[in-house]
C-alpha positions in Angstrom: -8.1 32.8 92.3 -6.5 30.0 90.3 -5.9 30.3 86.5 -7.0 27.3 84.4 -5.4 28.3 81.1 -8.8 27.7 79.4 -10.2 30.5 77.3 -13.8 30.7 76.0 -15.5 33.2 73.7 -18.9 34.7 74.4 -21.4 33.7 71.6 -23.8 36.1 69.9 -26.4 35.4 72.6 -24.0 36.4 75.4 -23.4 32.8 76.5 -20.2 31.2 77.6 -19.6 27.5 78.0 -18.1 26.4 81.3 -15.7 23.5 80.4 -16.7 20.0 81.4 -13.5 19.5 83.5 -14.4 22.6 85.6 -18.1 21.5 85.9 -17.0 18.1 87.0 -14.4 19.4 89.5 -16.8 22.0 90.9 -19.8 19.6 90.8 -21.8 21.9 88.6 -24.7 20.0 87.0 -27.1 21.0 84.3 -29.8 23.2 85.9 -27.7 24.3 88.9 -28.1 27.9 89.8 -25.0 30.1 89.6 -24.5 33.4 91.3 -22.6 36.1 89.3 -20.2 38.5 91.0 -18.1 41.3 89.6 -15.3 43.4 91.1 -13.6 46.6 90.3 -10.7 44.7 88.7 -13.0 43.6 85.8 -13.3 40.1 87.0 -16.6 38.2 86.6 -16.9 35.3 89.1 -19.4 32.5 89.0 -20.3 30.8 92.2 -22.7 27.9 92.8 -25.7 29.3 94.5 -26.9 27.6 97.6 -30.3 28.7 98.9 -29.7 26.8 102.1 -26.3 28.5 102.5 -28.2 31.7 103.2 -29.7 29.9 106.2 -26.4 28.8 107.8 -26.8 30.9 111.0 -30.4 29.6 111.4 -29.3 26.1 110.5 -26.6 26.1 113.1 -29.1 26.9 115.8 -31.4 24.2 114.6 -28.5 21.7 114.4 -27.6 22.5 118.1 -31.2 21.8 119.2 -31.4 18.6 117.1 -28.0 17.4 118.5 -29.3 17.9 122.1 -32.5 16.0 121.3 -30.8 13.1 119.6 -27.5 12.8 121.4 -25.8 12.4 118.1 -23.6 14.9 116.2 -25.5 16.7 113.5 -24.4 18.3 110.2 -26.5 20.2 107.8 -25.3 20.3 104.2 -26.2 21.9 101.0 -25.7 19.7 98.0 -21.9 20.2 98.1 -20.7 21.3 101.5 -21.4 21.2 105.3 -22.9 24.6 106.3 -23.8 23.9 109.9 -22.8 21.5 112.7 -23.4 20.6 116.3 -21.8 18.0 118.6 -18.6 18.0 116.5 -15.9 20.6 116.0 -17.2 23.1 113.6 -13.7 24.0 112.4 -13.3 20.3 111.5 -16.4 20.0 109.3 -17.7 23.4 108.0 -17.1 23.8 104.3 -16.0 20.2 103.9 -17.3 18.6 100.8 -20.0 15.9 101.0 -19.0 12.4 99.8 -20.4 11.0 96.6 -22.3 8.5 98.8 -24.2 11.3 100.6 -24.9 13.0 97.3 -26.5 9.7 96.1 -28.6 9.5 99.3 -29.8 13.1 98.8 -30.9 12.2 95.2 -33.0 9.4 96.6 -35.3 12.1 98.2 -36.1 10.0 101.2 -34.8 9.5 104.8 -32.4 6.7 105.4 -30.7 5.2 108.4 -27.6 3.0 108.8 -26.1 1.1 111.7 -22.7 0.5 110.0 -19.6 2.7 110.1 -18.7 2.3 106.4 -20.5 5.3 104.9 -18.8 8.7 105.7 -20.8 11.9 105.1 -17.9 14.3 104.5 -14.7 13.9 102.7 -11.7 13.6 105.1 -13.9 13.0 108.2 -14.2 9.5 109.5 -17.7 9.8 110.9 -20.4 7.5 109.3 -23.9 8.5 108.3 -26.4 7.3 110.9 -29.5 9.2 109.5 -29.8 11.3 106.4 -33.0 13.3 105.5 -33.1 15.4 102.3 -34.0 19.1 102.5 -36.5 19.7 99.7 -37.3 23.2 98.4 -40.0 23.5 95.6 -39.4 19.9 94.7 -35.7 20.2 94.4 -33.1 18.7 96.7 -31.2 21.6 98.4 -29.3 19.6 101.0 -29.6 17.2 103.9 -29.9 17.0 107.6 -27.4 14.3 108.7 -26.9 12.6 112.0 -23.4 11.1 112.1 -21.7 8.5 114.3 -20.3 9.5 117.7 -17.5 7.9 119.7 -19.8 5.6 121.6 -21.3 3.9 118.6 -24.8 5.0 119.4 -27.4 3.8 116.8 -30.3 6.0 115.8 -33.7 5.4 117.2 -37.0 5.8 115.4 -37.4 9.1 117.2 -34.0 10.3 115.8 -35.0 9.4 112.3 -38.3 11.3 112.7 -36.6 14.3 114.2 -34.1 14.5 111.3 -37.0 14.3 108.9 -38.9 17.0 110.6 -35.8 19.2 110.7 -35.2 18.8 107.0 -38.9 19.5 106.2 -38.8 22.6 108.4 -35.6 24.0 106.7 -37.1 23.3 103.3 -40.3 25.2 104.2 -38.3 28.0 105.7 -36.4 28.5 102.4 -39.8 29.0 100.6 -40.6 32.0 102.8 
């Protein structure tokens, strides 16, 4: 754990303010759910809660099936990180942060497709977004199903776009169960 040197007091209602610098760095927005952990050393740990993160094993299986059907690499992300992948080295992409560009796409709440190589999905990974479809859960954006560029420069078909949309819809419905 990294010390920040920032100290905050708990107010009379039991609240503590998370400093703006930390919220910005950790991409914590107003209304974001936080999970609270404690340990025997007296530490209280706040962690961004990702409902889709609980589905990572299931999402990996779905990503593999989708990758075989589309012939494009697939990543499934929550709002901040890649949680599942197929058709690309998992060690290379799992837990990588999504780019601000992909965050903006998710906020649009609609499927999009691209044929250019200028819009990477994950920080530090030079693979462009080909198709992105938001995962919606109870009206909120929880993440995205993203088809990314491969080495051959394959462009997505209408079927690829539809499959990504169906996958995102299915994952969103699965989280409601």
